[in-house]
A tleap script that builds the chain and sets N, CA, C and O, in Angstrom:
source leaprc.protein.ff14SB
mol = sequence {
  NMET GLN VAL GLY ALA HIE VAL ARG SER GLU
  PHE ARG ILE THR SER PRO PRO PRO ASN ALA
  ARG TYR GLU ILE ASP PRO VAL LEU GLN SER
  SER GLN GLN MET VAL GLU LEU THR ALA ALA
  VAL ALA SER ASP VAL GLU TRP PHE VAL ASN
  ASN LYS ARG ILE PHE PRO GLN GLN ASP SER
  ARG PHE PHE TRP GLN LEU ALA PRO GLY GLU
  TRP HIE LEU ARG ALA VAL ASN ARG ILE GLY
  THR THR GLU GLU THR ILE THR VAL VAL CGLU
}
set mol.1.N position { 35.248 26.243 127.718 }
set mol.1.CA position { 35.057 27.825 127.672 }
set mol.1.C position { 36.190 28.717 128.279 }
set mol.1.O position { 36.677 28.546 129.397 }
set mol.2.N position { 36.502 29.587 127.483 }
set mol.2.CA position { 37.500 30.385 127.613 }
set mol.2.C position { 37.213 31.723 128.306 }
set mol.2.O position { 36.447 32.433 127.655 }
set mol.3.N position { 37.655 32.262 129.513 }
set mol.3.CA position { 37.190 33.691 129.754 }
set mol.3.C position { 38.441 34.533 129.779 }
set mol.3.O position { 39.459 34.069 130.292 }
set mol.4.N position { 38.428 35.772 129.244 }
set mol.4.CA position { 39.316 36.779 129.473 }
set mol.4.C position { 38.848 38.048 128.999 }
set mol.4.O position { 37.725 38.231 128.528 }
set mol.5.N position { 39.820 38.999 129.147 }
set mol.5.CA position { 39.418 40.327 128.645 }
set mol.5.C position { 40.350 40.838 127.707 }
set mol.5.O position { 41.499 40.397 127.735 }
set mol.6.N position { 40.048 41.645 126.935 }
set mol.6.CA position { 40.757 42.347 125.823 }
set mol.6.C position { 40.723 43.776 126.182 }
set mol.6.O position { 39.677 44.386 126.405 }
set mol.7.N position { 41.718 44.206 126.223 }
set mol.7.CA position { 42.278 45.652 126.598 }
set mol.7.C position { 42.601 46.287 125.321 }
set mol.7.O position { 43.317 45.843 124.424 }
set mol.8.N position { 41.979 47.368 125.375 }
set mol.8.CA position { 42.117 48.485 124.092 }
set mol.8.C position { 42.828 49.399 124.708 }
set mol.8.O position { 42.622 50.108 125.693 }
set mol.9.N position { 43.717 49.267 123.958 }
set mol.9.CA position { 44.731 50.905 124.235 }
set mol.9.C position { 44.296 52.179 123.479 }
set mol.9.O position { 44.225 52.231 122.251 }
set mol.10.N position { 43.972 53.340 124.421 }
set mol.10.CA position { 43.569 54.310 123.464 }
set mol.10.C position { 44.745 55.355 123.334 }
set mol.10.O position { 45.256 55.844 124.342 }
set mol.11.N position { 45.118 55.650 122.172 }
set mol.11.CA position { 46.385 56.683 122.134 }
set mol.11.C position { 45.627 58.036 122.420 }
set mol.11.O position { 44.644 58.430 121.793 }
set mol.12.N position { 46.267 58.705 123.505 }
set mol.12.CA position { 45.673 60.110 124.063 }
set mol.12.C position { 47.091 60.660 124.884 }
set mol.12.O position { 47.954 59.941 125.387 }
set mol.13.N position { 47.060 61.855 124.863 }
set mol.13.CA position { 47.672 62.711 125.498 }
set mol.13.C position { 47.270 62.731 126.931 }
set mol.13.O position { 46.245 63.272 127.347 }
set mol.14.N position { 48.447 61.889 127.904 }
set mol.14.CA position { 48.011 62.128 129.398 }
set mol.14.C position { 48.662 63.383 129.872 }
set mol.14.O position { 48.049 63.915 130.798 }
set mol.15.N position { 49.701 63.973 129.496 }
set mol.15.CA position { 50.302 65.186 130.026 }
set mol.15.C position { 50.722 66.136 129.080 }
set mol.15.O position { 51.584 65.793 128.271 }
set mol.16.N position { 50.188 67.448 129.039 }
set mol.16.CA position { 49.340 67.816 130.017 }
set mol.16.C position { 47.750 67.498 130.197 }
set mol.16.O position { 47.378 66.932 129.169 }
set mol.17.N position { 46.945 67.612 130.888 }
set mol.17.CA position { 45.699 67.280 130.788 }
set mol.17.C position { 44.912 68.419 129.650 }
set mol.17.O position { 45.230 69.596 129.479 }
set mol.18.N position { 43.987 67.782 129.073 }
set mol.18.CA position { 43.146 68.498 128.186 }
set mol.18.C position { 42.751 69.930 128.502 }
set mol.18.O position { 42.036 69.976 129.503 }
set mol.19.N position { 42.983 71.035 127.989 }
set mol.19.CA position { 42.782 72.525 128.404 }
set mol.19.C position { 43.302 72.863 129.464 }
set mol.19.O position { 42.679 73.614 130.215 }
set mol.20.N position { 44.627 72.381 129.812 }
set mol.20.CA position { 45.407 72.910 130.946 }
set mol.20.C position { 45.757 74.352 130.589 }
set mol.20.O position { 45.922 74.832 129.468 }
set mol.21.N position { 45.840 74.979 131.871 }
set mol.21.CA position { 46.086 76.477 132.228 }
set mol.21.C position { 47.211 76.723 132.966 }
set mol.21.O position { 47.143 76.617 134.191 }
set mol.22.N position { 48.373 77.076 132.359 }
set mol.22.CA position { 49.754 77.452 133.175 }
set mol.22.C position { 50.019 78.874 133.611 }
set mol.22.O position { 49.634 79.744 132.830 }
set mol.23.N position { 50.588 79.240 134.680 }
set mol.23.CA position { 50.795 80.430 134.588 }
set mol.23.C position { 52.318 80.602 134.983 }
set mol.23.O position { 52.764 80.151 136.038 }
set mol.24.N position { 53.024 81.235 134.129 }
set mol.24.CA position { 54.523 81.697 134.522 }
set mol.24.C position { 54.756 82.346 135.641 }
set mol.24.O position { 54.368 83.507 135.765 }
set mol.25.N position { 55.430 81.693 136.636 }
set mol.25.CA position { 56.200 82.320 138.055 }
set mol.25.C position { 57.208 83.318 137.941 }
set mol.25.O position { 58.286 82.761 137.735 }
set mol.26.N position { 57.316 84.550 137.988 }
set mol.26.CA position { 58.137 85.639 137.778 }
set mol.26.C position { 59.435 85.191 138.860 }
set mol.26.O position { 60.590 85.601 138.747 }
set mol.27.N position { 59.030 84.428 139.720 }
set mol.27.CA position { 60.413 84.493 140.986 }
set mol.27.C position { 61.185 83.139 140.288 }
set mol.27.O position { 62.415 83.138 140.262 }
set mol.28.N position { 60.443 82.017 139.739 }
set mol.28.CA position { 61.379 80.843 139.326 }
set mol.28.C position { 61.714 80.885 138.029 }
set mol.28.O position { 61.013 81.374 137.143 }
set mol.29.N position { 62.928 80.308 137.871 }
set mol.29.CA position { 63.914 80.287 136.882 }
set mol.29.C position { 62.838 79.522 135.626 }
set mol.29.O position { 61.895 78.746 135.779 }
set mol.30.N position { 63.487 80.160 134.274 }
set mol.30.CA position { 62.601 79.672 133.490 }
set mol.30.C position { 62.810 78.029 133.116 }
set mol.30.O position { 62.006 77.374 132.453 }
set mol.31.N position { 64.189 77.470 133.747 }
set mol.31.CA position { 64.344 76.145 133.482 }
set mol.31.C position { 63.383 75.435 134.141 }
set mol.31.O position { 62.829 74.492 133.576 }
set mol.32.N position { 63.064 75.807 135.440 }
set mol.32.CA position { 62.078 75.324 136.439 }
set mol.32.C position { 60.501 75.226 135.996 }
set mol.32.O position { 59.542 74.869 136.680 }
set mol.33.N position { 60.546 75.676 134.575 }
set mol.33.CA position { 59.169 75.929 134.276 }
set mol.33.C position { 58.947 75.325 133.068 }
set mol.33.O position { 58.933 75.932 131.996 }
set mol.34.N position { 58.760 74.058 133.216 }
set mol.34.CA position { 58.585 73.157 132.137 }
set mol.34.C position { 57.223 72.231 132.412 }
set mol.34.O position { 56.761 72.152 133.550 }
set mol.35.N position { 56.799 71.743 131.618 }
set mol.35.CA position { 55.674 70.645 131.347 }
set mol.35.C position { 56.324 69.281 130.591 }
set mol.35.O position { 57.038 69.344 129.590 }
set mol.36.N position { 55.953 68.111 131.237 }
set mol.36.CA position { 56.322 66.730 130.782 }
set mol.36.C position { 55.219 66.575 129.676 }
set mol.36.O position { 54.057 66.897 129.924 }
set mol.37.N position { 55.555 66.126 128.571 }
set mol.37.CA position { 54.600 65.808 127.773 }
set mol.37.C position { 54.407 64.189 127.390 }
set mol.37.O position { 55.096 63.754 126.467 }
set mol.38.N position { 53.636 63.440 127.967 }
set mol.38.CA position { 53.568 62.049 127.926 }
set mol.38.C position { 51.954 61.342 127.182 }
set mol.38.O position { 50.949 62.041 127.311 }
set mol.39.N position { 51.857 60.290 126.612 }
set mol.39.CA position { 51.152 59.633 126.195 }
set mol.39.C position { 50.649 58.458 126.830 }
set mol.39.O position { 51.413 57.834 127.565 }
set mol.40.N position { 49.406 58.037 126.647 }
set mol.40.CA position { 48.770 56.908 127.169 }
set mol.40.C position { 49.681 55.493 126.579 }
set mol.40.O position { 50.064 54.586 127.318 }
set mol.41.N position { 49.868 55.544 125.362 }
set mol.41.CA position { 50.730 54.572 124.519 }
set mol.41.C position { 51.879 55.595 124.421 }
set mol.41.O position { 51.812 56.667 123.819 }
set mol.42.N position { 53.056 55.066 125.166 }
set mol.42.CA position { 54.084 55.991 125.036 }
set mol.42.C position { 55.481 55.380 123.988 }
set mol.42.O position { 56.585 55.920 124.061 }
set mol.43.N position { 55.243 54.356 123.171 }
set mol.43.CA position { 56.417 53.986 122.590 }
set mol.43.C position { 56.101 54.571 121.168 }
set mol.43.O position { 54.972 54.670 120.689 }
set mol.44.N position { 57.384 54.977 120.515 }
set mol.44.CA position { 57.596 55.775 119.414 }
set mol.44.C position { 56.715 56.818 119.162 }
set mol.44.O position { 55.943 56.897 118.206 }
set mol.45.N position { 56.857 57.566 120.010 }
set mol.45.CA position { 55.932 58.843 119.763 }
set mol.45.C position { 56.686 60.095 119.536 }
set mol.45.O position { 57.729 60.324 120.148 }
set mol.46.N position { 56.206 60.872 118.712 }
set mol.46.CA position { 56.869 62.171 117.920 }
set mol.46.C position { 55.893 62.903 118.685 }
set mol.46.O position { 54.761 62.506 118.961 }
set mol.47.N position { 56.575 64.336 119.106 }
set mol.47.CA position { 55.627 65.129 119.973 }
set mol.47.C position { 55.873 66.505 118.800 }
set mol.47.O position { 56.867 66.564 118.077 }
set mol.48.N position { 54.760 67.549 118.800 }
set mol.48.CA position { 55.122 68.930 118.340 }
set mol.48.C position { 54.152 69.605 118.898 }
set mol.48.O position { 53.085 69.105 119.256 }
set mol.49.N position { 54.502 70.925 119.018 }
set mol.49.CA position { 54.095 71.829 119.352 }
set mol.49.C position { 53.850 72.967 118.707 }
set mol.49.O position { 54.828 73.643 118.387 }
set mol.50.N position { 52.537 73.432 118.376 }
set mol.50.CA position { 52.634 74.082 117.136 }
set mol.50.C position { 53.114 74.180 115.986 }
set mol.50.O position { 53.511 75.125 115.305 }
set mol.51.N position { 53.007 72.758 115.800 }
set mol.51.CA position { 53.743 71.893 114.427 }
set mol.51.C position { 55.284 71.998 114.127 }
set mol.51.O position { 55.806 71.892 113.017 }
set mol.52.N position { 55.779 72.178 115.077 }
set mol.52.CA position { 57.292 72.215 115.341 }
set mol.52.C position { 57.577 71.054 116.283 }
set mol.52.O position { 57.036 70.949 117.384 }
set mol.53.N position { 58.574 70.074 115.719 }
set mol.53.CA position { 58.614 68.900 116.340 }
set mol.53.C position { 59.645 69.310 117.754 }
set mol.53.O position { 60.387 70.291 117.802 }
set mol.54.N position { 59.477 68.378 118.743 }
set mol.54.CA position { 59.896 68.455 120.021 }
set mol.54.C position { 60.663 67.166 120.057 }
set mol.54.O position { 60.139 66.134 119.636 }
set mol.55.N position { 62.050 67.181 120.611 }
set mol.55.CA position { 62.869 65.923 120.641 }
set mol.55.C position { 63.200 65.581 121.876 }
set mol.55.O position { 63.507 66.532 122.595 }
set mol.56.N position { 63.235 64.534 122.352 }
set mol.56.CA position { 63.438 64.004 123.610 }
set mol.56.C position { 64.933 64.240 124.330 }
set mol.56.O position { 66.023 64.132 123.768 }
set mol.57.N position { 64.705 64.556 125.591 }
set mol.57.CA position { 65.897 65.035 126.421 }
set mol.57.C position { 66.934 63.583 126.496 }
set mol.57.O position { 66.446 62.683 125.813 }
set mol.58.N position { 67.927 63.287 127.014 }
set mol.58.CA position { 68.726 62.310 127.278 }
set mol.58.C position { 68.171 61.443 127.678 }
set mol.58.O position { 68.688 60.409 127.255 }
set mol.59.N position { 67.006 61.181 128.562 }
set mol.59.CA position { 66.703 60.083 129.210 }
set mol.59.C position { 65.507 59.639 128.452 }
set mol.59.O position { 64.822 58.861 129.116 }
set mol.60.N position { 64.994 59.920 127.142 }
set mol.60.CA position { 64.080 59.823 126.370 }
set mol.60.C position { 62.874 60.250 126.676 }
set mol.60.O position { 61.891 59.811 126.079 }
set mol.61.N position { 62.747 61.449 127.951 }
set mol.61.CA position { 61.495 61.643 128.172 }
set mol.61.C position { 61.452 63.429 127.502 }
set mol.61.O position { 62.443 64.133 127.310 }
set mol.62.N position { 59.835 63.850 127.227 }
set mol.62.CA position { 59.943 65.084 126.593 }
set mol.62.C position { 59.463 66.188 127.091 }
set mol.62.O position { 58.251 66.285 127.283 }
set mol.63.N position { 60.211 67.079 127.348 }
set mol.63.CA position { 59.767 68.087 127.970 }
set mol.63.C position { 59.756 69.562 127.077 }
set mol.63.O position { 60.584 69.759 126.188 }
set mol.64.N position { 58.665 70.598 127.454 }
set mol.64.CA position { 58.558 71.638 126.708 }
set mol.64.C position { 58.615 72.822 127.754 }
set mol.64.O position { 57.931 72.838 128.777 }
set mol.65.N position { 59.536 73.843 127.373 }
set mol.65.CA position { 59.504 75.285 127.958 }
set mol.65.C position { 58.332 75.969 127.790 }
set mol.65.O position { 57.955 76.263 126.656 }
set mol.66.N position { 57.517 76.352 129.057 }
set mol.66.CA position { 56.414 76.914 129.141 }
set mol.66.C position { 56.675 78.488 128.457 }
set mol.66.O position { 57.589 79.170 128.920 }
set mol.67.N position { 56.020 78.895 127.593 }
set mol.67.CA position { 56.045 80.346 127.093 }
set mol.67.C position { 54.575 80.993 126.888 }
set mol.67.O position { 53.711 80.317 126.329 }
set mol.68.N position { 54.356 82.009 127.238 }
set mol.68.CA position { 52.910 82.760 126.908 }
set mol.68.C position { 52.381 82.582 125.731 }
set mol.68.O position { 52.962 82.895 124.692 }
set mol.69.N position { 51.201 82.051 125.783 }
set mol.69.CA position { 50.387 82.058 124.487 }
set mol.69.C position { 49.298 80.822 124.682 }
set mol.69.O position { 49.031 80.285 125.757 }
set mol.70.N position { 48.736 80.500 123.396 }
set mol.70.CA position { 47.660 79.126 123.437 }
set mol.70.C position { 48.565 78.107 122.472 }
set mol.70.O position { 48.987 78.431 121.362 }
set mol.71.N position { 48.760 76.942 123.047 }
set mol.71.CA position { 49.756 76.208 122.211 }
set mol.71.C position { 48.950 74.900 121.743 }
set mol.71.O position { 48.058 74.409 122.435 }
set mol.72.N position { 49.323 74.421 120.592 }
set mol.72.CA position { 48.526 73.097 120.319 }
set mol.72.C position { 49.591 72.095 120.329 }
set mol.72.O position { 50.639 72.124 119.683 }
set mol.73.N position { 49.188 71.220 121.135 }
set mol.73.CA position { 50.265 70.065 121.237 }
set mol.73.C position { 49.498 68.598 120.303 }
set mol.73.O position { 48.356 68.145 120.371 }
set mol.74.N position { 50.499 68.233 119.602 }
set mol.74.CA position { 50.064 66.721 118.829 }
set mol.74.C position { 50.997 65.630 119.077 }
set mol.74.O position { 52.190 65.764 118.807 }
set mol.75.N position { 50.600 64.729 119.495 }
set mol.75.CA position { 51.320 63.529 119.609 }
set mol.75.C position { 50.993 62.522 118.439 }
set mol.75.O position { 49.806 62.278 118.222 }
set mol.76.N position { 52.098 61.842 117.571 }
set mol.76.CA position { 52.067 61.006 116.388 }
set mol.76.C position { 52.533 59.606 116.891 }
set mol.76.O position { 53.546 59.598 117.591 }
set mol.77.N position { 52.082 58.739 116.692 }
set mol.77.CA position { 52.690 57.271 116.728 }
set mol.77.C position { 51.975 56.429 115.631 }
set mol.77.O position { 51.136 56.861 114.840 }
set mol.78.N position { 52.377 55.340 115.703 }
set mol.78.CA position { 51.707 54.188 114.516 }
set mol.78.C position { 50.532 53.958 114.982 }
set mol.78.O position { 49.891 53.430 114.073 }
set mol.79.N position { 49.894 54.068 115.914 }
set mol.79.CA position { 48.388 54.092 116.210 }
set mol.79.C position { 47.235 55.216 115.541 }
set mol.79.O position { 46.132 55.040 115.024 }
set mol.80.N position { 47.918 56.244 115.772 }
set mol.80.CA position { 47.309 57.339 114.908 }
set mol.80.C position { 47.854 58.905 115.691 }
set mol.80.O position { 48.978 58.955 116.190 }
set mol.81.N position { 46.988 60.029 115.716 }
set mol.81.CA position { 47.417 61.201 116.227 }
set mol.81.C position { 46.462 61.616 117.068 }
set mol.81.O position { 45.278 61.525 116.744 }
set mol.82.N position { 46.851 62.132 118.276 }
set mol.82.CA position { 45.796 62.815 119.338 }
set mol.82.C position { 46.430 64.201 119.611 }
set mol.82.O position { 47.627 64.445 119.456 }
set mol.83.N position { 45.394 65.174 120.078 }
set mol.83.CA position { 45.841 66.579 119.885 }
set mol.83.C position { 45.206 67.016 121.397 }
set mol.83.O position { 44.433 66.462 122.179 }
set mol.84.N position { 45.723 67.920 121.394 }
set mol.84.CA position { 45.345 68.979 123.003 }
set mol.84.C position { 45.819 70.424 122.818 }
set mol.84.O position { 46.847 70.664 122.185 }
set mol.85.N position { 45.151 71.280 123.310 }
set mol.85.CA position { 45.671 72.979 123.320 }
set mol.85.C position { 45.667 73.061 124.870 }
set mol.85.O position { 44.969 72.481 125.702 }
set mol.86.N position { 46.685 73.981 124.993 }
set mol.86.CA position { 46.825 74.541 126.459 }
set mol.86.C position { 47.113 76.066 126.278 }
set mol.86.O position { 47.530 76.712 125.316 }
set mol.87.N position { 46.778 76.379 127.422 }
set mol.87.CA position { 47.313 78.122 127.382 }
set mol.87.C position { 48.146 78.365 128.887 }
set mol.87.O position { 48.034 77.934 130.035 }
set mol.88.N position { 48.867 79.131 128.300 }
set mol.88.CA position { 50.088 79.740 129.495 }
set mol.88.C position { 50.129 81.365 129.363 }
set mol.88.O position { 50.550 81.952 128.366 }
set mol.89.N position { 49.680 81.920 130.402 }
set mol.89.CA position { 49.846 83.284 130.769 }
set mol.89.C position { 50.770 83.588 131.600 }
set mol.89.O position { 51.204 82.760 132.401 }
set mol.90.N position { 51.280 85.036 131.519 }
set mol.90.CA position { 52.399 85.551 132.488 }
set mol.90.C position { 51.687 86.098 133.385 }
set mol.90.O position { 52.221 86.636 134.355 }
savepdb mol mol.pdb
quit
């Protein structure tokens, strides 16, 4: 008899968290007010914010510059698509 566990990877956005709310800090430079976009399954992910594709930085990490409004995030890879909405206020 063989005993083992099957681990199922769930493709989901891990950062930012669901329904996150951010506030723009008037003191900090805008370059310091970014959020990293990460998914539970990180390989071959394409990111979109309000249907506009976001490209990785030189280190292959994805960052998005905070801007006021409600933003729809979508991550896509071979497993499927996952989506979240965040809010940014001034």
